PyMOL CGO cylinders between C-alpha atoms (Angstrom):
from pymol import cmd
from pymol.cgo import CYLINDER

trace = [
    CYLINDER, 25.61, 20.80, -16.70, 25.99, 17.95, -19.42, 0.3, 1, 1, 1, 1, 1, 1,
    CYLINDER, 25.99, 17.95, -19.42, 22.22, 19.05, -21.47, 0.3, 1, 1, 1, 1, 1, 1,
    CYLINDER, 22.22, 19.05, -21.47, 19.43, 21.52, -21.09, 0.3, 1, 1, 1, 1, 1, 1,
    CYLINDER, 19.43, 21.52, -21.09, 18.82, 22.13, -17.35, 0.3, 1, 1, 1, 1, 1, 1,
    CYLINDER, 18.82, 22.13, -17.35, 15.49, 24.12, -15.31, 0.3, 1, 1, 1, 1, 1, 1,
    CYLINDER, 15.49, 24.12, -15.31, 16.03, 26.29, -12.45, 0.3, 1, 1, 1, 1, 1, 1,
    CYLINDER, 16.03, 26.29, -12.45, 13.53, 25.20, -10.35, 0.3, 1, 1, 1, 1, 1, 1,
    CYLINDER, 13.53, 25.20, -10.35, 14.81, 27.82, -7.33, 0.3, 1, 1, 1, 1, 1, 1,
    CYLINDER, 14.81, 27.82, -7.33, 17.69, 28.59, -4.95, 0.3, 1, 1, 1, 1, 1, 1,
    CYLINDER, 17.69, 28.59, -4.95, 18.85, 27.92, -1.19, 0.3, 1, 1, 1, 1, 1, 1,
    CYLINDER, 18.85, 27.92, -1.19, 20.49, 30.85, 0.27, 0.3, 1, 1, 1, 1, 1, 1,
    CYLINDER, 20.49, 30.85, 0.27, 21.73, 32.40, -3.17, 0.3, 1, 1, 1, 1, 1, 1,
    CYLINDER, 21.73, 32.40, -3.17, 22.24, 29.09, -4.70, 0.3, 1, 1, 1, 1, 1, 1,
    CYLINDER, 22.24, 29.09, -4.70, 20.72, 27.87, -8.01, 0.3, 1, 1, 1, 1, 1, 1,
    CYLINDER, 20.72, 27.87, -8.01, 19.32, 24.32, -7.87, 0.3, 1, 1, 1, 1, 1, 1,
    CYLINDER, 19.32, 24.32, -7.87, 18.53, 23.00, -11.77, 0.3, 1, 1, 1, 1, 1, 1,
    CYLINDER, 18.53, 23.00, -11.77, 17.17, 20.37, -12.53, 0.3, 1, 1, 1, 1, 1, 1,
    CYLINDER, 17.17, 20.37, -12.53, 18.90, 18.25, -16.15, 0.3, 1, 1, 1, 1, 1, 1,
    CYLINDER, 18.90, 18.25, -16.15, 15.48, 17.49, -18.49, 0.3, 1, 1, 1, 1, 1, 1,
    CYLINDER, 15.48, 17.49, -18.49, 17.18, 13.73, -18.01, 0.3, 1, 1, 1, 1, 1, 1,
    CYLINDER, 17.18, 13.73, -18.01, 16.07, 13.97, -14.49, 0.3, 1, 1, 1, 1, 1, 1,
    CYLINDER, 16.07, 13.97, -14.49, 12.42, 14.70, -16.24, 0.3, 1, 1, 1, 1, 1, 1,
    CYLINDER, 12.42, 14.70, -16.24, 12.55, 11.78, -18.28, 0.3, 1, 1, 1, 1, 1, 1,
    CYLINDER, 12.55, 11.78, -18.28, 13.50, 9.30, -15.58, 0.3, 1, 1, 1, 1, 1, 1,
    CYLINDER, 13.50, 9.30, -15.58, 10.69, 10.81, -13.44, 0.3, 1, 1, 1, 1, 1, 1,
    CYLINDER, 10.69, 10.81, -13.44, 8.05, 9.53, -15.73, 0.3, 1, 1, 1, 1, 1, 1,
    CYLINDER, 8.05, 9.53, -15.73, 9.73, 6.15, -16.42, 0.3, 1, 1, 1, 1, 1, 1,
    CYLINDER, 9.73, 6.15, -16.42, 8.67, 6.18, -13.05, 0.3, 1, 1, 1, 1, 1, 1,
    CYLINDER, 8.67, 6.18, -13.05, 5.96, 7.41, -12.24, 0.3, 1, 1, 1, 1, 1, 1,
    CYLINDER, 5.96, 7.41, -12.24, 4.65, 4.90, -14.74, 0.3, 1, 1, 1, 1, 1, 1,
    CYLINDER, 4.65, 4.90, -14.74, 5.90, 2.19, -13.83, 0.3, 1, 1, 1, 1, 1, 1,
    CYLINDER, 5.90, 2.19, -13.83, 4.17, 2.75, -10.30, 0.3, 1, 1, 1, 1, 1, 1,
    CYLINDER, 4.17, 2.75, -10.30, 1.01, 3.68, -12.40, 0.3, 1, 1, 1, 1, 1, 1,
    CYLINDER, 1.01, 3.68, -12.40, 1.14, -0.26, -13.26, 0.3, 1, 1, 1, 1, 1, 1,
    CYLINDER, 1.14, -0.26, -13.26, 2.06, -1.98, -10.84, 0.3, 1, 1, 1, 1, 1, 1,
    CYLINDER, 2.06, -1.98, -10.84, -0.66, 0.24, -8.30, 0.3, 1, 1, 1, 1, 1, 1,
    CYLINDER, -0.66, 0.24, -8.30, -3.06, -0.99, -11.88, 0.3, 1, 1, 1, 1, 1, 1,
    CYLINDER, -3.06, -0.99, -11.88, -2.54, -4.61, -11.53, 0.3, 1, 1, 1, 1, 1, 1,
    CYLINDER, -2.54, -4.61, -11.53, -2.37, -5.57, -7.74, 0.3, 1, 1, 1, 1, 1, 1,
    CYLINDER, -2.37, -5.57, -7.74, -4.85, -3.18, -6.35, 0.3, 1, 1, 1, 1, 1, 1,
    CYLINDER, -4.85, -3.18, -6.35, -7.15, -4.18, -9.49, 0.3, 1, 1, 1, 1, 1, 1,
    CYLINDER, -7.15, -4.18, -9.49, -10.08, -2.17, -7.71, 0.3, 1, 1, 1, 1, 1, 1,
    CYLINDER, -10.08, -2.17, -7.71, -8.80, 1.93, -7.60, 0.3, 1, 1, 1, 1, 1, 1,
    CYLINDER, -8.80, 1.93, -7.60, -9.41, 3.85, -10.01, 0.3, 1, 1, 1, 1, 1, 1,
    CYLINDER, -9.41, 3.85, -10.01, -7.32, 4.76, -12.69, 0.3, 1, 1, 1, 1, 1, 1,
    CYLINDER, -7.32, 4.76, -12.69, -6.95, 8.44, -11.07, 0.3, 1, 1, 1, 1, 1, 1,
    CYLINDER, -6.95, 8.44, -11.07, -5.96, 6.98, -8.15, 0.3, 1, 1, 1, 1, 1, 1,
    CYLINDER, -5.96, 6.98, -8.15, -3.08, 4.81, -8.66, 0.3, 1, 1, 1, 1, 1, 1,
    CYLINDER, -3.08, 4.81, -8.66, -1.75, 7.50, -11.23, 0.3, 1, 1, 1, 1, 1, 1,
    CYLINDER, -1.75, 7.50, -11.23, -2.28, 10.15, -8.03, 0.3, 1, 1, 1, 1, 1, 1,
    CYLINDER, -2.28, 10.15, -8.03, -0.62, 7.38, -5.38, 0.3, 1, 1, 1, 1, 1, 1,
    CYLINDER, -0.62, 7.38, -5.38, 1.96, 6.67, -8.33, 0.3, 1, 1, 1, 1, 1, 1,
    CYLINDER, 1.96, 6.67, -8.33, 3.08, 10.31, -8.17, 0.3, 1, 1, 1, 1, 1, 1,
    CYLINDER, 3.08, 10.31, -8.17, 3.41, 10.87, -4.60, 0.3, 1, 1, 1, 1, 1, 1,
    CYLINDER, 3.41, 10.87, -4.60, 5.18, 8.25, -4.56, 0.3, 1, 1, 1, 1, 1, 1,
    CYLINDER, 5.18, 8.25, -4.56, 7.84, 8.67, -7.21, 0.3, 1, 1, 1, 1, 1, 1,
    CYLINDER, 7.84, 8.67, -7.21, 8.24, 12.13, -5.55, 0.3, 1, 1, 1, 1, 1, 1,
    CYLINDER, 8.24, 12.13, -5.55, 9.22, 10.41, -1.99, 0.3, 1, 1, 1, 1, 1, 1,
]
cmd.load_cgo(trace, "trace")
């Protein structure tokens, strides 16, 4: 609608699109969570913290 969007699927024939700004928001939220998990739980690996951040951002 306002910028570039991608179709991610359809629900009962209604197209579901995601705008490019939501991608940037998801990246920033994931990075923020990853950094916080690394600080808060210093004994976990960076990959584990990233996986947790991606999962938490998807929620």
